[in-house]
N, C-alpha and C positions, 0 to 999 in steps of 0.2 A: 503492498501500499503505501503510494506516494502522497505525503501531506503536501496540503496547498497552503497553510497559513499556521501561524503560532498565536495563540492567544494567551494572556497572563493574567493572574489575579496579582495584586501588586504587594499586599500587606501579607509578610511572613513567607512570600515566594520569591519574589524579586527583592524586597527590603527587609533587613531584618528587625521588623517592627515587633516581634514576639520578645526578645529580649530586652528592648529598650521600654516596653510597657509592663514587662515584669519587674524591672528595676524602678519604675515610678510608682508602681502599685505597691511595691515594698516601703518605699520612701512615705507614701501616703498614709499607710498602715502605721509606720513610725509616728508620724505627726500627729495623728489621730489616736494614739495610744491603742492601736488593736493590734491582735496578733496578725502575723503573715502567715499563712498557711501554704506552703509550696505546693503539697499534692493538690490541694483544691484550685490553685491558680492553674496548674500544669492540666487539670483536667477540663479547663475551658477553651485551650487551644483548639481551633477549628470549629468551634460552635457559632451559631448565630446568637443575636443579640438577647432573643428571648431566652434561650438555653444558658447563655452566660448568666443573665439575672436570676434565673431559677436556682442556680448552683451558688452564686455569690448571697443570694438572699437568704439559703438554708445555711450558710457559714456566718455570715455578719449580720443577719437579722435586721433591727432597726435602725443599726449604723451603716447600712449599706448607702444610702442616699448622701449622707455626708461624706464617706468615704469615696463614693464616685464622683462628687463635686470636687474633692481634692484631688484625686486622680486625673480628671479633666481638666483641671487648672494648671497642673504640673506638667500634663501631656501637651497642651497646648503650648505652654511657653518653652517646652523643648522642641517641639517641631517649628515653631516659628524661628528660633535662633540656631538650631542645629540641623545637621543633615542626617538622616536616618541612614545607617550603614548598609550598603548593598551587600547580599548575599555571594558567598564565594561562588566563583565561577559564572555568574549572571552576565558580566561583561562579554566575557569569552563567548558565552552562549549566543548572546544576542548578535554579536559581530559574525559568528559562523551562520546564523540564519539570514542575516543580512546579505553573507557572500553566497549563500545558496538562492538568493533572490526571491525568500519566504516573506510575504507580508508578514508584519507582527503587529500586534494591537494588544493593549493593556486596559 
């Protein structure tokens, strides 16, 4: 089968958002004097917003809204002032796809 194009999702595939988000979530927990549950955090990776909220609501209960606000504020500041790292191999893959003449979409 010959491929006709390459379509990518950006978060976690092209950009290392997962590692950045986790670090910021740890910071938000610390500032809010809440525990950081690494196993809970890792279980949300790849889930949709509703699934994430269900898992976090179970873990953080009534504290989730203020924790989310803290995380969102910190995340927005980071992405405004810092570049999110590109995942290893992405640049080479995109260059190879371009050399093959394949259309690329994100």
